GUKE-76742 format. One record per residue (C-alpha): residue in three letters; x, y, z. Coordinates in steps of 0.001 Angstrom, whole numbers, plus 500000, padded with zeros to 6 digits. Example, Ala and Ser with C-alpha at 12.3 -4.5 7.8 and 13.67 -1.06 7.14 Angstrom:
REM GUKE-76742
Ala512300495500507800
Ser513670498940507140
END
This chain:
REM GUKE-76742
Unk157197756196482220
Unk155572752844481493
Unk155565753602477807
Unk159278754452477883
Unk160321751342479754
Unk158197749088477529
Unk159701750605474369
Unk156372751869472975
Unk155699755358471629
Unk154260758030473871
Unk150522758763473614
Unk151244762407472874
Unk153473761419469928
Unk150659759279468524
Unk148343762280468767
Unk150910764389466912
Unk151208761813464138
Unk147438761565463794
Unk147120765342463637
Unk149920765552461074
Unk148236762941458922
Unk144888764758459014
Unk146637768013458213
Unk148485766477455323
Unk145252765343453674
Unk144368768942453065
Unk147562769503451008
Unk148935767794447912
Unk150058764225448232
Unk153791764750447583
Unk154259767595450087
Unk152047765837452626
Unk154090762663452435
Unk157352764561452746
Unk156144766601455731
Unk154815763464457367
Unk158131761673456981
Unk160088764589458392
Unk157651764977461328
Unk157969761284462149
Unk161727761683462231
Unk161374764678464573
Unk159136762763466916
Unk161508759826466878
Unk164302762081467980
Unk162144763365470862
Unk161141759819471791
Unk164786758679471567
Unk163916756014468964
Unk167197754285468082
Unk165937752990464719
Unk165168756445463447
Unk168411757880464779
Unk170388755597462475
Unk169157757560459450
Unk171579760399460387
Unk169123763067459335
Unk170087766635460189
Unk168004768052463026
Unk167872771524461510
Unk166538770115458266
Unk163819768240460164
Unk162742771408461897
Unk162821773435458694
Unk160748770816456899
Unk158049770945459587
Unk158238774702460120
Unk155287775476457892
Unk153252772663459437
Unk153764773997462991
Unk153101777622462006
Unk149806776789460333
Unk148433774853463369
Unk149016776341466843
Unk147549773274468514
Unk150309771053467136
Unk152877773498468462
Unk151413773456471973
Unk151224769674472020
Unk154824769485470803
Unk155906771713473708
Unk154074769420476150
Unk155764766375474621
Unk159193767972474990
Unk158483768854478666
Unk157070765435479441
Unk159992763595477830
Unk162706765638479540
Unk161025765649482975
Unk160449761882482987
Unk163985761177481859
Unk165558763540484413
Unk163451762131487285
Unk164462758529486593
Unk168183759209487110
Unk170129761860488974
Unk172960762056486369
Unk170742762404483324
Unk172529763590480179
Unk170337764613477271
Unk171226762981473932
Unk172848765153471283
Unk170018764763468685
Unk167522766053471262
Unk169758769029472012
Unk170131769772468313
Unk166358769592467792
Unk165749771969470684
Unk168353774435469395
Unk166793774297465955
Unk163279774853467382
Unk164455777820469469
Unk166172779421466472
Unk163494778662463895
Unk160253779165465862
Unk160681782105468307
Unk157217781601469794
Unk158338778368471466
Unk161271779989473283
Unk159251781364476207
Unk157310778183477091
Unk160390775983476645
Unk162469778215478955
Unk159770777893481641
Unk159393774121481319
Unk162823772672480524
Unk165356771542483081
Unk168272773854483961
Unk170910771441482650
Unk169146771216479288
Unk168826774975479107
Unk172582775273479697
Unk173304772815476847
Unk171001774760474600
Unk172950777938475429
Unk170060779791477021
Unk171758780124480429
Unk175483780329481184
Unk175752778489484535
Unk173310775936485867
Unk174391776344489541
Unk173972780119489531
Unk170591779766487881
Unk169361777294490533
Unk170613779598493297
Unk168638782526491918
Unk165536780349491608
Unk165781779312495287
Unk166214782908496409
Unk163195784002494374
Unk160996781192495762
Unk162098781981499303
Unk161173785637498976
Unk157843784870497345
Unk156601781921499366
Unk158667781235502500
Unk159906784546503810
Unk157621786035506532
Unk156253789424505577
Unk156520791932508399
Unk154122794830508681
Unk155552797999510121
Unk152446799619511574
Unk153953802900512754
Unk156516804073510180
Unk156298803428506495
Unk152695802097506399
Unk151043804674508672
Unk149823806553505636
Unk147910803513504397
Unk146167802873507723
Unk145360806555508042
Unk143713806546504633
Unk141885803328505549
Unk140531804919508720
Unk139539807980506707
Unk137612805736504321
Unk135856804070507273
Unk134795807446508653
Unk133619808434505175
Unk131360805392504989
Unk129990805869508516
Unk129265809569508014
Unk127670809101504605
Unk124332810782504105
Unk122055811469501182
Unk123360815025500854
Unk126960813882500257
Unk128267813392496747
Unk130090810191497676
Unk128114806940497662
Unk128566803998499979
Unk129875801851497148
Unk132546804439496359
Unk133667804466500004
Unk133900800676500140
Unk135801800561496859
Unk138207803211498121
Unk138834801104501260
Unk139702798053499180
Unk141934800183496984
Unk143844801467500032
Unk144306797929501362
Unk145664796744498002
Unk147875799793497406
Unk149668799743500745
Unk149533795933501288
Unk147814796451504625
Unk147487793620507082
Unk143803792486507065
Unk143951791620510763
Unk145136795164511533
Unk142285796511509398
Unk139885794376511428
Unk141423795784514619
Unk140794799328513347
Unk137152798458512679
Unk136864796999516174
Unk138231800243517618
Unk135644802169515623
Unk132888799811516845
Unk134097800229520410
Unk133747803990520123
Unk130279803712518587
Unk129105801396521382
Unk130402803823523988
Unk128090806525522672
Unk125024804269522301
Unk122927803396525356
Unk121479800016524371
Unk123007799022521034
Unk120636796090520625
Unk117604798396520623
Unk118996801898519950
Unk116598804798520295
Unk118628807153518075
Unk118185806410514382
Unk121574807926513491
Unk123404805689515951
Unk121513802652514673
Unk122603803447511103
Unk126251803894512078
Unk126263800604513987
Unk124686798805511059
Unk127314800148508637
Unk130130799225511008
Unk128829795660511180
Unk128662795558507378
Unk132302796628507112
Unk133373793971509615
Unk131488791322507665
Unk133434792216504516
Unk136686791039506149
Unk137775787576507191
Unk136504786778510708
Unk138666783744511312
Unk141025785633513633
Unk138275787642515337
Unk138179785668518665
Unk141945785745519123
Unk142116789408518120
Unk139469790353520683
Unk141266788349523352
Unk144519790171522547
Unk142803793557522696
Unk141228792553526026
Unk144586791626527544
Unk146179794930526500
Unk143222797266527088
Unk142913799555530096
Unk139117799749529806
Unk138233796072529540
Unk134490796672529807
Unk134402798509526486
Unk136160795612524733
Unk133775793115526342
Unk130870795276525281
Unk132186795129521737
Unk132490791328521950
Unk128948791043523348
Unk127609793153520483
Unk129329790899517942
Unk127816787865519683
Unk124362789420519414
Unk124956790146515706
Unk126110786521515242
Unk129537787584513972
Unk131300785954516908
Unk130701782552518435
Unk130561782788522207
Unk132104779360522650
Unk135079780220520410
Unk135721783462522269
Unk135626781792525704
Unk138440779437524713
Unk140847782410524605
Unk139790783688528045
Unk141099782434531419
Unk139479779407533059
Unk136091780373534430
Unk134155777243535455
Unk136509776320538303
Unk136386779876539654
Unk132570779816539700
Unk132457776449541463
Unk135004777438544130
Unk133279780763544893
Unk129891779055545056
Unk131089776369547458
Unk132824778898549718
Unk129854781274549802
Unk127360778506550464
Unk129495777141553281
Unk129691780598554842
Unk125918781140554574
Unk125241777736556099
Unk127415778589559091
Unk125601781903559502
Unk122206780174559419
Unk123410777539561858
Unk124557780249564249
Unk121218782084564102
Unk119453779389566067
Unk122255778879568544
Unk121575779792572169
Unk124298781894573844
Unk124643781422577603
Unk127147784221578131
Unk125748787637578907
Unk128431789500576974
Unk128368789416573245
Unk131631788039572013
Unk132787789627568831
Unk133604786889566420
Unk135758787481563438
Unk133569787062560426
Unk135361785681557422
Unk134044787123554188
Unk134385785132551011
Unk136559786879548434
Unk134503787069545231
Unk136895789368543387
Unk138399786580541191
Unk134925785904539829
Unk133519789443539805
Unk136515790766537847
Unk136639787834535439
Unk136037788826531780
Unk133448786077531290
Unk131420787379534231
Unk131398790905532783
Unk130398789530529397
Unk127477787606530923
Unk126291790698532779
Unk126379792798529614
Unk124316790255527677
Unk121811789965530516
Unk121528793746530700
Unk120653793711527005
Unk118109790903527678
Unk119961788407525471
Unk119721785375527753
Unk118769783040524916
Unk122180783444523265
Unk124121782086526241
Unk121546780099528200
Unk122415776721526698
Unk126180777324526768
Unk126217778215530489
Unk123412775887531543
Unk125120774289534598
Unk126316777610536024
Unk123157779727536125
Unk122009778630539625
Unk125522779294540940
Unk125704782728539313
Unk122280783687540665
Unk123353782585544134
Unk126658784485544009
Unk125296787618542258
Unk121580787779543140
Unk121124791392542080
Unk123449791499539085
Unk122405788158537534
Unk119290786850539305
Unk117305790081539080
Unk118216790478535419
Unk116813787018534724
Unk113611787957536579
Unk113366791114534454
Unk113739789066531284
Unk110996786685532436
Unk108713789603533284
Unk109284791139529846
Unk108511787818528132
Unk105405787420530293
Unk103970790853529557
Unk102136789844526379
Unk100486786819527995
Unk099536788846531057
Unk097833791571528997
Unk095981788985526925
Unk094794786841529846
Unk094313789443532577
Unk093198792329530396
Unk090561793433532878
Unk093028793528535796
Unk095934795251534086
Unk095048798588535610
Unk095390799365539285
Unk095914796291541485
Unk092703796792543428
Unk090504796719540332
Unk087969793967540762
Unk087763791470537964
Unk084429791169536223
Unk082444788262537551
Unk081032785635535313
Unk083243786236532280
Unk086405784283532915
Unk088728783130530183
Unk087500781472527047
Unk088624777869526627
Unk091461777473524122
Unk090699776038520717
Unk092250772812519451
Unk095146774525517695
Unk095760777120520404
Unk098217776515523200
Unk096693776505526679
Unk097571779269529109
Unk099320777025531609
Unk101657775517529035
Unk102516778926527630
Unk103161780283531112
Unk105319777366532193
Unk107389777498529008
Unk108306781084529857
Unk108941780868533600
Unk109657777344534784
Unk113242776963533553
Unk114480780532533918
Unk112959781101537339
Unk114320777727538387
Unk117785779297538191
Unk116826781814540878
Unk115230779341543320
Unk118324778825545452
Unk119311782491545569
Unk115972783978546666
Unk116449787037544438
Unk112758786727543541
Unk112064788900546581
Unk113137791957544554
Unk110367791426542000
Unk106978791176543791
Unk105119792417540707
Unk106274789358538773
Unk104871787135541538
Unk101498788917541265
Unk101391788476537499
Unk102107784762537691
Unk099400784290540338
Unk096837786178538277
Unk097610784229535115
Unk097266780942536997
Unk094020782115538557
Unk092600782918535114
Unk093799779652533610
Unk092184777531536338
Unk088767778763535260
Unk089000776680532080
Unk091885774246532705
Unk092889771699535285
Unk096382772020536793
Unk098797769529535294
Unk101713767761536932
Unk104177770339535665
Unk102054773130537105
Unk101835771389540483
Unk105599770871540504
Unk106117774584539799
Unk103803775485542690
Unk105483773002545021
Unk109085773882544279
Unk108986777599543556
Unk105769779573543898
Unk104502778425547305
Unk107889778696549080
Unk108252782091547396
Unk105568783506549708
Unk108097783288552527
Unk110227785878550744
Unk107661788666551012
Unk107555789626554652
Unk104417791331556049
Unk102631791349552693
Unk098990790273553080
Unk098189791189549473
Unk100611788535548290
Unk098900785904550404
Unk095451786963549207
Unk096504786872545554
Unk097950783395545978
Unk094817782150547737
Unk092643783245544807
Unk093709780265542724
Unk094943777951545478
Unk091480777980547058
Unk090114776341543897
Unk092176773209544556
Unk090742770305546570
Unk092059770008550092
Unk094135766901549267
Unk096237768836546746
Unk096504771880548996
Unk097668769824551968
Unk100167768032549732
Unk101608771431548744
Unk101803772490552397
Unk103569769250553275
Unk106236769868550628
Unk106527773463551852
Unk107242772210555375
Unk109633769520554178
Unk111354767348556744
Unk111413770086559359
Unk111241773778560142
Unk113880776298561154
Unk117171774666562192
Unk115740771167561719
Unk115685771841557977
Unk119452772285557666
Unk119873768647556704
Unk117216768868553990
Unk117407770354550505
Unk115606773545551486
Unk117169776770550212
Unk119195778593552841
Unk117179781793552442
Unk114027779868553387
Unk115672778360556479
Unk117013781777557486
Unk113598783400557137
Unk111964780546559086
Unk114397781070561970
Unk113699784808562009
Unk109935784200561829
Unk110168781713564701
Unk111943784297566845
Unk109340786929566060
Unk106461784534566714
Unk107819783376570052
Unk108467786976571046
Unk104847787901570234
Unk103513784866572143
Unk105669785485575179
Unk103134787576577128
Unk099847786773575423
Unk096807787297577596
Unk093238788425577268
Unk094274792036577839
Unk097188792103575386
Unk095711789930572646
Unk094766792947570505
Unk098361794042569998
Unk099698790497569912
Unk097226789475567193
Unk098665792081564841
Unk102205790920565450
Unk101132787306564922
Unk099311788168561699
Unk102361789984560289
Unk104492786888560654
Unk101710784574559466
Unk101497786332556106
Unk104821784822555046
Unk105480781921557460
Unk102206780388558680
Unk103775776976559238
Unk106341778326561682
Unk103864780493563594
Unk101162777857563953
Unk103642775221565001
Unk104641777495567875
Unk101007778332568714
Unk099853774726568718
Unk102834773780570851
Unk101803776295573512
Unk098120775347573323
Unk098911771676573877
Unk100709772631577070
Unk098382775390578332
Unk094687774841577610
Unk093756778248579044
Unk095227779836575891
Unk092645778234573590
Unk090096781046573378
Unk092785783713573592
Unk094583782276570590
Unk091374781918568624
Unk090636785607569217
Unk094192786431568155
Unk093671784929564700
Unk091141787534563582
Unk093675789368561368
Unk095070786250559697
Unk094526785735555948
Unk092477782798554565
Unk095625781133553256
Unk097160781134556721
Unk093968779723558249
Unk093959776950555659
Unk097554776184556606
Unk096398776088560228
Unk093952773314559320
Unk096831771362557813
Unk098955771930560931
Unk096143770690563189
Unk095754767567561089
Unk099512767003561209
Unk099437767309565005
Unk096630764804565279
Unk098356762396562941
Unk101671762706564765
Unk103714763868561747
Unk104489767238563385
Unk105167768398566909
Unk106808765155567938
Unk106519761597566632
Unk104773758639568274
Unk103190760745570960
Unk101017758764573307
Unk097343759718573319
Unk096973758495576898
Unk098396759781580109
Unk100883757853582157
Unk098050756051583984
Unk097024754448580694
Unk093351755296581170
Unk092704758997580615
Unk093272761014577473
Unk096524762982577419
Unk096603766710578026
Unk097829767687574549
Unk094978765838572842
Unk092326767389575123
Unk093721770874574528
Unk093846770281570807
Unk090225769082570821
Unk089102772258572589
Unk091065774429570170
Unk089574772690567127
Unk086032773228568371
Unk086604776889569205
Unk088467777545565940
Unk085833776118563617
Unk083132777879565571
Unk084872781226565052
Unk085852780590561413
Unk083126778470559790
Unk084610778819556287
Unk087639776693557180
Unk088120773331555510
Unk086503770535557545
Unk086737767744555000
Unk090312766958555980
Unk089499766365559654
Unk086381764320558888
Unk088305762147556435
Unk091028761611559033
Unk088471760648561688
Unk086805758271559247
Unk090123756557558546
Unk090977756279562255
Unk087577754875563261
Unk087545752393560378
Unk090934751067561560
Unk089611750606565134
Unk091126753703566828
Unk088637755853568715
Unk090940758026570800
Unk090332760994568465
Unk086529760783568765
Unk086767763669571203
Unk087539765894568175
Unk084249764969566525
Unk082418765333569828
Unk083877768808570391
Unk083050769866566829
Unk079427768856567306
Unk079205770622570658
Unk081052773845569795
Unk080711774352566047
Unk077406772532565646
Unk075815774112568719
Unk074881770755570230
Unk076497771153573633
Unk073172770558575403
Unk073069766973574108
Unk076236765936575940
Unk075784763111578398
Unk078529764290580726
Unk076265766169583210
Unk073381763666582868
Unk073986762193586363
Unk073176765471588107
Unk070088766493586111
Unk067182768054587921
Unk063601767010587279
Unk062992770034585026
Unk066093769296582999
Unk065180765628582737
Unk061699766452581477
Unk063107769045579092
Unk065319766483577439
Unk062190764676576279
Unk061041767698574285
Unk062147769464571141
Unk065606770803570382
Unk064809774292571587
Unk063383772944574858
Unk066507770883575419
Unk068696773898574768
Unk066696776136577148
Unk066329773711580038
Unk069893772372579953
Unk071423775576581347
Unk068496776665583513
Unk067014778984580928
Unk070304780405579661
Unk070386779657575947
Unk074010779317574781
Unk074936781333571709
Unk076166779258568806
Unk077255780123565293
Unk074569779078562847
Unk076971779424559911
Unk079424777060561583
Unk076599774610562321
Unk075405774709558710
Unk078970774237557404
Unk079523771213559650
Unk076182769724558631
Unk077031770241554950
Unk080364768435555316
Unk078760765505557119
Unk075974765218554546
Unk078335765416551559
Unk079185761944550397
Unk077200760397553294
Unk080132760963555629
Unk077886761380558693
Unk075948758184558054
Unk079175756273557460
Unk080519757525560788
Unk077321756435562519
Unk077587752949561061
Unk081210752653562124
Unk080464753955565618
Unk077645751439565941
Unk079943748537565112
Unk083117749489566951
Unk081969749027570624
Unk081881745252570197
Unk085325745388568585
Unk086691747326571570
Unk085154744957574113
Unk086180741694572456
Unk089587742788571122
Unk092293740328572171
Unk095057741390569792
Unk096272744476571640
Unk099444744025573661
Unk099451744790576537
Unk095803744259577278
Unk093731747368577817
Unk092525748133581330
Unk088843747575581978
Unk088341751225582909
Unk089850752313579592
Unk087585749935577699
Unk084571751369579535
Unk085647754939578755
Unk086099754159575083
Unk082707752449574796
Unk081004755356576591
Unk082732757823574245
Unk081439755881571222
Unk077869755829572554
Unk077856759514573497
Unk079318760569570158
Unk076818758365568315
Unk073893759911570158
Unk075060763498569541
Unk075854762846565882
Unk072477761166565328
Unk070584764093566847
Unk072654766578564834
Unk072080764848561498
Unk068334764342561976
Unk067487767794563339
Unk065436769928560923
Unk064628772821563219
Unk066795775221561200
Unk065645774138557742
Unk063549777106556552
Unk062072778115553213
Unk061457781619551899
Unk058138782165553725
Unk059554781007557054
Unk057898777584557020
Unk059832774566558239
Unk061108771875555910
Unk062624768469556623
Unk065704768527554391
Unk068003767114557058
Unk065841764119557927
Unk065118763486554240
Unk068813763475553393
Unk069463761177556329
Unk066725758799555151
Unk068253758586551652
Unk071618757585553088
Unk070632755260555953
Unk070162751551555143
Unk066913749890556091
Unk066326748316559474
Unk066585744811558103
Unk069886745615556351
Unk071319747000559577
Unk070536743798561417
Unk071569741352558691
Unk074185742944556409
Unk075874745142559028
Unk075428742772562025
Unk074022745503564265
Unk072425744770567565
Unk068655745276567427
Unk068783748014570065
Unk071480749937568203
Unk069687749513564865
Unk066431750832566379
Unk068290753781567862
Unk069568754738564389
Unk066215754474562609
Unk064012755824565409
Unk064204759471564136
Unk063198758233560689
Unk060190756318562022
Unk059153759382564048
Unk059432761619560964
Unk057577759130558756
Unk054600759067561114
Unk054553762871561403
Unk051692764643559659
Unk053910767577558612
Unk055934765514556148
Unk054510765821552619
Unk055501765419548974
Unk059012764180548136
Unk059929764057551790
Unk057097761621552417
Unk058229759322549599
Unk061786759252550989
Unk060466758066554364
Unk058067755386553060
Unk060440752586553955
Unk060348753612557621
Unk056557754183557950
Unk054946751480560161
Unk052059749571558648
Unk048573749512560181
Unk049112746046561586
Unk052353747151563229
Unk050643750158564773
Unk047805748031566121
Unk050381745685567605
Unk051892748585569532
END
């Protein structure tokens, strides 16, 4: 259009002139010049050049003169057609009332009459008004009307598919072709390619709707899935082949409308589960996006949240009512409101999730439904939670066989000792990381529901894998978090199962007591039974704690020496799953009734080692005041004597560790060390009772010293055996040598006993001259505390320096105890200068060492350890 308005020739016309010139060079000069002049006149007419139009040259003559030129070169003819279309279209678009000039009409008529080949393209390209002037059409308005009707039918009119009348034959043949492809075998004469080609031919012949063809394939797939058991892993090879071919046929069609088509079929179907099964299969085969399909289904997230909130509120009210005391004798029947879960259980999305979980395809939908898995496991523990546990167990099977290969047989098969697991190489993933990657997230979904109780075998496998991994690896923070949040509270699910407790103790016993007690503290939480309702404990754990508390209190109701045999079994059954609840009740009764101490100790004979270790934690919590009541006073109301609960607890600790010497003592000794170092000596009665009961040093107690006879007084100047025999008039008390050795080992480890002696030697002066306590302590209390420190120091010193039970293979005595004590005890000068000990107290501590150093029976390494305490010749002569 710019060229026309500026008055210049069109580019296409210039190309035509150039081509005509080149063509004319191949002919003689006279004919070439004549043809070139006539062609220029023709182009001028097309370009509406007014200068050329003044020549009054006949249009037919111009066309006839260039006829041979256009016939010899087809390219010039095509370009000429384009020039004619471009000129007429530009001119008609610039003005609505365009009227073609007469020379242009004459040229077009001449071209149509002279060159028939140009008639077809010109009729397609020229405007209707120009065609009417050229005489090709009779009426421009009628022609435009027919053009609009044709375009409407071709492009704008909606094509309706009659599926039941005139096109039923085409869909029937299409279904026949589908069956032909599915039933194809090697023996048939028809190949798979022929069947697919025949299907495409049917679709093209009958103009079948592709969406309806896809619906037919979905119906076929629905029937195939109804016959197959597990379509993801079919056992029948024929069914697997048919499913594979059906998927191939579906892939050949457009899948853009697949989600909406499935949603429509689901809304109209009577058997909705079969349609959902078909959709789940397409999701597994990655032909259908789960997220796209869920957009066509009813709202699901709000239904899940509302059902979860209502069910949790109902369960909380039930748990709250379990611990409620009813004063009326008659049981009032309360109307129990049951939460209606039918909106969620009948929801299509819920059925789809169940189908995928049944096929063990959690990975396909885990990320999409991430926030809703804990809710679904809580609402449907068996339908959803147990399926997730089964998936975890299946994923864990390979690791379990590889790690616990020697224990994969019967559960009671003993593992070979000394082998253990080989440490992982640098490129190999450690066992703990591999285990946690499989279980920690998926089992975390089931924590709140408690559905883990249905799968005890999975619990055993996890415990065994952890036990094998701890032989070569240290537990990481993620492993400890898994134990704290899931595995340890999971023991409460398995009621009356001692094997579960034993299996858990196999690897938990390898942990130091600090980590074990930290796990027990998190297991207890902020409270037990109904006190835990305000915490974040799962409701199933609170419910089981309340039931265990009822059973424990019922078993302890009539405990006596005569009925302890039957009561011990009932206590042990509850302790297997809820030791914290049971021992809290037991310790509460012992603190009130000290005559139950030995009865309760005898009643713990059937308790597992894990429960006894928990008992040690409960005792320490009672002493510390973090359980059984806070800020309990350790003195009676008179402010002088020790309270009843502390005395009873001291007696129970001594009797317990005497009966069970394998219990952990390091926790109590560390607690006593911390209390004494901070200036509190009220709990020294625990150490005193341990030395008397567990250590077998009851004869060294100063309590009956005021009423000693002459024989007893002389016997106390002799050996340990003479003291033990003369203290009770010849009756030698029976003590547990294993408990004594265990207590001695704990006190010797890390120089704990010597550190206690040094603290006990310093603290009497602190008690006497303490002026910071408000109100001031009574004088009688100060005297009692100082006497307790002196008595405990004397007993502990005798216990640590006694070597009467140190024997070698031939029965000869050794001096391991006194030698170990000598290596830990500072010298006499250091006690007086560095530790500010009184000379009398310092001599009391080193007197056993001086006596052993001057003994003739000490030889070898023992003699060298005692050299610092051997008096010189001048010192001996001075004495």
